C-alpha positions in Angstrom: -40.2 -41.9 -74.7 -42.1 -39.0 -73.3 -40.3 -39.3 -69.9 -36.9 -39.3 -71.6 -37.8 -36.3 -73.8 -38.9 -34.4 -70.7 -35.7 -35.2 -68.9 -33.6 -34.0 -71.9 -35.7 -30.8 -72.0 -34.8 -30.0 -68.4 -31.1 -30.8 -68.5 -30.2 -28.4 -71.2 -31.6 -25.3 -69.5 -30.0 -26.4 -66.2 -26.6 -26.7 -67.9 -27.0 -23.2 -69.4 -27.8 -21.8 -65.9 -24.8 -23.5 -64.3 -22.5 -22.2 -67.1 -23.8 -18.6 -66.8 -23.4 -18.7 -63.0 -19.8 -20.0 -63.4 -19.0 -17.2 -65.8 -20.5 -14.6 -63.6 -18.4 -15.7 -60.7 -15.2 -15.3 -62.7 -16.2 -11.9 -64.0 -16.0 -10.4 -60.5 -17.5 -7.1 -59.3 -16.4 -3.6 -60.0 -17.8 -0.9 -57.7 -15.8 1.8 -59.4 -16.9 2.0 -63.1 -14.9 5.1 -63.8 -11.7 3.1 -63.4 -12.0 1.8 -67.0 -11.6 5.4 -68.3 -8.3 5.6 -66.4 -7.0 2.1 -67.4 -7.4 0.7 -63.9 -8.6 -2.8 -63.2 -11.8 -2.1 -61.3 -12.4 -5.7 -60.2 -9.0 -5.9 -58.6 -9.5 -2.5 -57.0 -12.8 -3.7 -55.5 -11.1 -6.7 -54.0 -8.5 -4.4 -52.4 -11.2 -2.1 -51.0 -13.1 -5.1 -49.6 -10.0 -6.1 -47.8 -9.6 -2.6 -46.4 -13.1 -3.0 -44.8 -11.8 -5.9 -42.8 -9.0 -3.9 -41.1 -10.2 -3.0 -37.6 -10.5 0.8 -37.3 -10.2 1.5 -41.1 -11.4 5.0 -41.8 -10.8 5.8 -45.5 -9.2 4.7 -48.7 -8.9 6.8 -51.9 -7.3 6.3 -55.3 -6.8 9.3 -57.4 -5.4 9.3 -61.0 -4.6 12.3 -63.2 -6.2 14.5 -60.6 -9.5 12.6 -60.6 -10.7 10.5 -57.7 -11.6 7.1 -59.2 -12.3 5.2 -56.1 -13.1 6.4 -52.6 -14.7 4.7 -49.6 -15.2 5.6 -45.9 -15.9 3.1 -43.2 -17.4 5.4 -40.5 -15.5 3.8 -37.6 -16.5 5.9 -34.6 -18.4 8.2 -37.0 -15.4 9.3 -38.9 -16.4 10.3 -42.5 -15.2 12.4 -45.4 -15.5 15.7 -43.6 -13.7 14.4 -40.4 -10.1 15.6 -39.8 -7.8 12.8 -38.8 -4.4 12.8 -37.0 -2.2 11.7 -39.9 0.6 11.0 -37.4 4.0 10.9 -39.2 2.6 11.9 -42.5 3.0 15.3 -40.8 6.8 15.0 -41.4 6.4 15.3 -45.2 4.3 18.5 -44.7 7.2 19.8 -42.5 9.7 18.9 -45.3 7.6 20.9 -47.8 7.5 23.9 -45.5 11.3 23.9 -45.1 11.5 24.3 -48.9 8.9 27.2 -48.9 10.9 28.9 -46.1 14.1 28.6 -48.2 12.3 29.9 -51.3 10.9 32.9 -49.5 14.4 33.8 -48.0 13.7 33.0 -44.4 16.2 30.1 -44.4 19.4 30.5 -46.4 20.3 26.8 -47.1 19.8 23.2 -46.0 23.5 23.4 -45.1 22.9 25.9 -42.4 23.7 24.7 -38.9 20.7 24.4 -36.7 22.4 26.7 -34.1 21.9 29.5 -36.6 18.2 29.5 -35.8 18.0 27.8 -32.4 20.7 29.5 -30.4 19.0 31.1 -27.3 16.0 28.8 -27.8 18.0 25.7 -26.6 21.4 25.3 -25.1 24.0 23.4 -27.3 26.3 21.4 -25.1 29.1 21.2 -27.7 30.2 22.3 -31.2 29.2 19.0 -32.8 25.6 19.4 -31.9 25.6 23.1 -32.7 27.0 22.2 -36.1 24.3 19.7 -37.0 22.7 20.9 -40.3 19.1 21.2 -41.5 20.1 18.7 -44.2 20.9 16.1 -41.6 17.6 16.6 -39.8 15.7 16.3 -43.1 17.3 13.0 -44.0 17.2 11.5 -40.5 20.9 11.5 -39.8 20.9 13.6 -36.6 23.2 11.1 -35.0 21.1 10.2 -31.9 19.3 6.9 -31.4 15.5 7.6 -31.5 14.3 4.4 -33.2 11.0 5.9 -34.2 9.8 2.9 -36.2 10.0 0.5 -33.2 8.5 0.2 -29.8 11.7 1.7 -28.5 10.7 5.1 -29.9 11.3 8.1 -27.6 8.2 9.9 -28.8 6.2 9.6 -25.6 9.3 10.1 -23.3 10.1 13.3 -25.1 6.7 14.9 -25.8 4.7 13.5 -22.9 7.2 13.1 -20.1 10.1 15.5 -20.5 10.1 19.0 -18.9 11.4 20.7 -22.0 10.7 18.9 -25.3 13.2 20.8 -27.5 16.1 20.6 -25.0 15.4 16.9 -24.5 16.0 16.3 -28.2 19.3 18.4 -28.1 20.6 16.6 -25.0 20.2 13.1 -26.4 23.6 11.4 -26.7 25.0 10.9 -30.2 25.6 7.3 -31.2 26.9 8.0 -34.7 28.6 10.9 -36.4 25.9 13.3 -37.7 25.2 12.8 -41.4 26.4 9.2 -41.6 23.6 6.9 -40.5 19.8 6.8 -40.9 17.8 6.7 -37.6 14.1 7.6 -37.9 13.6 10.5 -35.4 10.5 12.4 -34.5 12.9 14.7 -32.6 14.7 15.7 -35.8 11.4 16.6 -37.5 10.3 18.6 -34.5 13.5 20.7 -34.6 12.6 21.5 -38.2 9.3 23.0 -37.0 11.1 25.0 -34.4 13.5 26.3 -37.1 10.6 27.3 -39.3 8.9 29.2 -36.5 12.1 31.0 -35.5 13.3 31.7 -39.1 9.9 33.1 -40.3 8.8 34.8 -37.1 5.5 33.1 -37.2 4.3 29.6 -36.0 4.8 26.7 -38.4 1.0 26.3 -38.6 0.4 29.9 -39.5 3.2 29.8 -42.0 1.6 26.6 -43.5 -1.8 28.2 -43.6 -0.6 31.2 -45.6 1.8 29.5 -48.0 0.5 26.0 -48.3 -2.9 25.3 -46.9 -4.7 28.3 -48.3 -3.3 27.8 -51.8 -4.3 24.1 -51.7 -7.8 25.0 -50.4 -7.2 23.2 -47.1 -9.6 25.0 -44.8 -10.1 22.5 -42.0 -7.1 21.5 -39.9 -5.6 21.5 -36.5 -1.9 21.1 -35.5 -1.0 20.2 -31.9 1.9 22.0 -30.2 4.7 21.1 -27.8 5.2 22.4 -24.3 6.5 25.7 -25.6 3.9 26.2 -28.3 5.8 25.0 -31.3 3.7 22.9 -33.7 4.9 19.3 -33.7 7.0 18.8 -36.8 6.7 15.0 -36.5 3.0 14.3 -36.0 -0.4 15.4 -34.9 -1.4 17.4 -37.9 -5.2 16.7 -38.5 -6.7 17.1 -42.0 -9.4 15.4 -44.1 -8.7 12.5 -46.4 -9.4 14.5 -49.5 -6.9 17.2 -48.3 -4.3 14.4 -48.1 -5.0 13.7 -51.7 -4.5 17.4 -52.6 -1.1 17.3 -50.9 -0.2 14.1 -52.7 -1.1 15.7 -56.0 1.0 18.7 -55.2 4.1 16.4 -54.9 3.0 14.4 -57.9 2.9 17.6 -60.0 6.2 18.8 -58.7 4.9 21.6 -56.6 2.0 22.7 -58.9 -1.6 22.7 -57.9 -4.4 23.7 -60.3 -1.7 25.1 -62.7 -0.1 27.3 -60.0 3.4 26.7 -58.8 3.0 26.7 -55.0 6.3 24.9 -54.0 9.4 25.2 -56.2 9.8 22.3 -58.5 13.5 22.0 -57.6 12.6 21.5 -54.0 10.1 18.7 -54.7 12.7 17.0 -56.9 15.3 17.4 -54.1 12.9 16.1 -51.5 11.9 13.0 -53.5 15.5 12.1 -54.5 17.2 9.4 -52.4 19.5 10.8 -49.8 20.2 7.7 -47.7 19.5 4.0 -47.4 17.2 3.1 -44.6 18.5 -0.5 -44.5 14.9 -1.5 -45.0 13.9 0.1 -41.7 10.2 -0.4 -42.7 8.4 -2.6 -45.1 8.5 -1.1 -48.6 10.6 1.8 -47.4 14.2 1.1 -48.5 15.3 4.6 -49.1 14.7 8.1 -47.7 14.7 11.5 -49.2 13.8 14.7 -47.2 11.1 13.6 -44.8 9.7 11.1 -47.2 10.2 7.4 -47.9 11.1 6.1 -51.4 10.8 2.7 -53.0 10.2 0.6 -56.1 7.7 -2.2 -56.6 7.5 -4.2 -59.8 9.8 -1.7 -61.4 7.6 1.3 -60.6 8.9 4.0 -58.2 6.8 5.6 -55.5 7.1 8.2 -52.8 5.5 7.4 -49.4 4.4 9.6 -46.5 3.4 7.2 -43.8 2.2 7.4 -40.2 1.8 5.2 -37.1 -1.3 2.9 -37.2 -1.9 3.1 -41.0 -1.9 6.6 -42.3 -0.5 6.8 -45.9 0.0 9.0 -48.9 1.5 7.1 -51.8 2.6 9.1 -54.9 3.3 7.1 -58.1 4.9 9.7 -60.4 5.1 7.4 -63.5 1.4 6.5 -63.2 0.1 10.0 -62.2 -1.6 8.3 -59.2 -2.1 9.2 -55.5 -3.3 6.7 -53.0 -4.3 7.7 -49.4 -5.5 5.7 -46.4 -6.4 6.5 -42.8 -7.0 4.3 -39.8 -8.1 4.8 -36.2 -5.2 5.4 -33.7 -6.7 6.5 -30.4 -6.5 4.1 -27.5 -4.8 1.2 -29.3 -1.6 -0.7 -28.5 1.7 -0.5 -30.4 1.0 -4.1 -31.5 -2.4 -3.2 -32.9 -1.0 -0.1 -34.6 1.7 -2.2 -36.2 -0.8 -4.8 -37.4 -3.0 -2.2 -38.9 0.0 -0.4 -40.6 1.2 -3.7 -42.1 -2.2 -4.7 -43.3 -2.9 -1.4 -45.0 0.5 -1.1 -46.7 0.2 -4.6 -48.0 -3.3 -3.8 -49.4 -1.9 -0.7 -51.2 1.3 -2.2 -52.6 0.2 -5.8 -53.1 -3.4 -5.3 -54.2 -3.9 -1.8 -55.4 -0.6 -1.5 -57.3 -1.4 -4.5 -59.5 -4.8 -3.0 -60.4 -3.1 0.3 -61.4 -0.1 -1.2 -63.2 -2.1 -3.2 -65.8 
């Protein structure tokens, strides 16, 4: 009897321990306790951030809701941290799009319907009236008419900016394969012409114009912006800023041009930029439509705007959920295949793992 009694006395505590451990496993871990205050599932968010850690070269991931950063991690790959400026690659295009709106507001550019020849005659040589008549609107929505294929390995980026003798003229001289304004073709060349137009219209470089009218008002103090062979800042890529400054820019778009209560960019321009202008024919994953230098989409019935760059640079703006998500990843000395893998991994983490945590 005593042996049986001892056995029963041991089995009950052991069952309790097993049950407690089982419950603990199902509860999960939340590294971001502030998420509860913002109605975000912190456990799901933690799973997403853990997955980001496994992306080779991952640098940063931030989730910001209602102007407050609720989750933020840095992975210190090659010593990149929160104060490091990162080449955001084609996220730069969305900055260029915002700057076009500022140049219009301030009277330097009359209209998106202006032909590019109005600002670039004498800077480049137009071979015919069709190319001279291409409009700023057509550059903004990627319907230049040439075949650049910027989202594929057939991109002309390196051929233009690294190999050509005259970057701007190279873009103008590319043969047209469609009537301008009719078909989407993602083009770094189109975005770069926008930068040249800003510089020529304002009489100051795109980067200086950005510093005065965009970066200073946003409190962006630390940045660099590489230039082409003539000294024009690249309208398509190579702007370097910090991850938190990416968040500021995302919040500017989220709040329709306002930052800290001040209207920096006209609300009408942000609305115009983030309205669908053309179908991309699903040119990239989760990017079915395009506005002015920004991708548009819907997931689970929720709309988003997406600035994205080669190798895994992202600013997601979720207007109905007052949320901005940013990510950066290493891009130096990697192959196109590696860049594509990182880009795909990170966009899936954001849309398929972080979105469900936010949409609860």
